[in-house]
N, C-alpha and C positions, 0 to 999 in steps of 0.2 A: 370536600377537603379530606385528606388522609394523613393524619398524624403530623404534628409539628408544623402546621401551616402549608403542607405540600398537597398538590392535587394528586389524584389517583395516577395520572400519567407520569408525573414527576417521580412519585414513589416507586412505580413499576420500573422506570428507567434507572433509578438508583439501585434497585434490587438486581436488575440485569447486570449492572456494572460490577456489583459485589460478587455475583455468581461467577462472572468471567474471571474476576481476580482470584477467587478460590480455585477455579478450574486450572488457571495458569500456574498457581503455586503448587497445586497437586501434581501437575505435569512435570514441573521442575524437580519435585521430590522423586517422582518415578524415574526420571532420567538419572538422577544421582545414584539411586539404588541399582539401576540397570548397568551403570558403567563400572561398578565395583568388580575388580579382578579381571577387567578386560585389558588386553595388551596388543599393541600393533604388531607383535611378533607371532601372534597366534595365527596359524594357517587358516585360510578360508578358501574353499574350492581349489586347493592345491597350491596357493601362493599366500605369502604374507600380505598384509594390507599395504605395506610400503612398496611391494612389488606391483600390486594392482595400481597404485598411484603412478608409478613409473610408466606402466603400460598406458595409462590414460592420456599421457602426453606423447605417445609414440606417433611416428609418421605413418604407420600402417593403420589404415582406417578400420580394418577388421579387428585388430588388437585393441584399438581405442574404443570401438563400439562395445566389445565384450567387457573391457575394464569399466566403462561408463555404467553398464548394467549392474556389474558387481558392486561398485561403489555406492550406487543408489540403494542396493539391498543392504549394504553395511550401515548406511545412514551415519549417525554420529560417531560410531566406532572408527570411522575413517578420518575424522577431523584432525587428530594430532598429526598424522602423516601428511595430510593435505596442507596443513599449516607449515610444516617443515619445508615443503616444496615452495610454498608461497613466499616465505620469508627468507629463503636462501638467495643471497645476492648473485649466485652463479646460475640461477634458474633463468631460462630464456623468457622473454616477455610473452611469447606465444603460450608457453607452458603455464605461466602464471594466469593468463587469461582463462585457459582451460580449467585449471584447478579452482579458480574463483567461481566459474560457472557451475562446477560440480557442487560446490558449497551452496550456491543458490538453489540448486535442484534438491538438495537434502532438506532445505526449509527450516522449520522451527527447531529441529533437532541439532542444527548447526550452531546453536547459541554460543558455544565455546569459541567460535571464530569471530565473534563480534569485535573484540579489541583489535584484532589484526585487520579486519575490514575497515574499521574507523581510521586506523593508521594509513590505510591505502587512500582514503578520502583526503586525509590531511597532508600526506607527504609524497604520494606517488606523482610522477611527472606525466605519465601516459593517461590521457583523458578517457580512452576506451576502457582501460583496466579500472579506472575510477568509476566509470559508468556501470560496469559489471558488479563492482563492489556495492554500489548503491542499490542495484537490483537485488543482490544477495541479502542485504540488510532488510529490504522490504519483504522478501520471502521468508526470512526468519521471523518477522513480525514483532510483537510486543517485547520479546526477549532482546531486541536490538534498540530499545528506547534510548540508550545512552548515545546513540548516533544522531539524535535529533539536531543538536547544534551544527554538526558538520553537514548534515543534509540540507539544512536551511541555507548555509553558506553556498553549497553546491548549486542551489537554484540560480545563483548569479554567475555561474561558470559560462565561458564563451561557447563551450561544446554543448550542442543541443541534446545529444544523447545522455549526457550526465544530468542535465536539467530535467529531462523527461523521466528518467529513472528515479531521480530524487523526489519529484512531485508524486510519483507512484508510492515510493517508500514511506514518505511522511504520513500517508493515509493508513499505512499498515503498522507503523511502529509507535505512533503517538500515545497509545494506551499506557497509562501509568507514568507518562513522561512529565517531569516538572516544567518542561518548556512548552506545554500545550498552548500557552498564550502567545508564544512566538510562532508556532506552527501555522495558525489560521491566517494571520496577516501576511505571512510569506506566501501561502497558497493563494490568497486573494490577489496579491501582486502578480503571481504566476499566471493568473487568468488573462493577463494582458501580454503574455510572452509572444514573441513573433512566430514561434513554432507551434503549429496546430497540436502536435502530440503533447507538448507541455501543458497547453491550455486544457486539453481533454483530460489529462491525468490530474491536474489541479482541481478541476471541477468534481471529478469522481472522488478524489480524496476528501474534499470538503464534505461530500455526501456521506462518506464512510465515518467521518468524525462525528457527524450528527449534530445534536443540539448544542454541543460545545462550539460549533461553528456558526451560531445564529447571526453573528455580526456580518456574515458574508452574504446575507440576503440581497442587498442592493447590487453587489458586484455580480452575483449569479444572475440576477434579473437582467443586468446589462449584457452578460455573456450569452443570454438567450437570443441576442441579435447577431451573434458570431456567424461568419460565413460558413463555418464548418458545422455540418449536421451532427458530428460526433461531439463537439463541444456543447451544442445546444441540447443534445440528448442527455449528456451527463449533468449539465446545469439544471435541467428539469428534474432529474433524479435527486440532485442535491437539495433543491428547493423543497422537496417533499420530505426530507429527513432532518433538516437542521432546525426545525421549529421556527420557520420563517415568519416574519411580520406579514399577516394576511394582506394588508393594504399594499404591500410591495409585491408579494408572490402571486396572489390570486389573479389579478388582472393580467400579469405577464404570462401565467400558465394558460389562462383562457385564450389569450391571443395565440399561444403556441399550438392550440388545437387545430389551427388552420395550416400548420407547417406542412411543407411538401414531403417531409420524411416521416415514414410510418412510426419509427421508434421514438422520434421526438414527440409525436402526438400521443403515443402510448404512455410515455413517461409523464407527460403533462397531465393526462387523465388520472394516472395513478397518484401523482403528487397532489392534485386537487382533492382527491378522495381522502388522502391522509390528512391534509391540512384542514379541510372543512367538515369532514364526517359525512359528506354527501357523495352520491355516486351517480352522475349523469353520463358516465362514459366519455366519449369524444363528441357529445352533442354540444357544440359551442353555443348555439342559441339558447338552450336550456340553462347553461352555466351563466351566460350574460343576464338572463332573466332573473335567475336566483340571486346573483350578486347585486343586481340593481335594487332588488327588494330588501336585501339584508345587509347592505353596507351604508 
């Protein structure tokens, strides 16, 4: 045991979470300092940021490609102008789609766009744009934690693209969220979605959430029977990261070593090693023998 009744593994996991939080807060402070004295009227490569944003939604593919490259270089400095285009009621739907995709590509540095992206999830009528907004929130990561409630709601949307991107995003933004206890049940439910991509992303997100998703063990074991090898592969990965109940996970993973798909077998072997501390690779017979003697 390590301090206050915690095992060494639990203490290391808590330490890792605290380090991530410190790193995230340090990154936020860095961005705040970096943005001082910046203005969207400052020329960059011969044009203002506002003009580059206009070029990004041009019908000329060469102009668009150049603007796309420049905006990715500018990163968060372009966000204010991108938001102006995104929230302007006169902007075409196509242009708003393009702008939201640029925000997604900027990633964590686009944290200033989170409120606008949440508003898209809540109020936008076009499901394709909402799906891109969900993707952008996921690519921003923990800085978009306030989007969790809307992303959970989006998992019930009729449009599969929005459900798929929301399942992905929840695995990326959950860190520090006060709604973590709502995230896991929503993703467990998504493991039964009619769309393969949604099920695949839900399984992977549960794996990314890790030990906080331990209640998902039985649902992931059931997902190992899915007709999609991608779902089975991600479910095996998740069973190895969520601190699964051994009596649920181990027999399921040993059985998975006979799967037709190489990556399913590989993830099963890796998950078994993490859960048990043993390493018999993909040798199903040795795993069954060991499990029979130690269970």
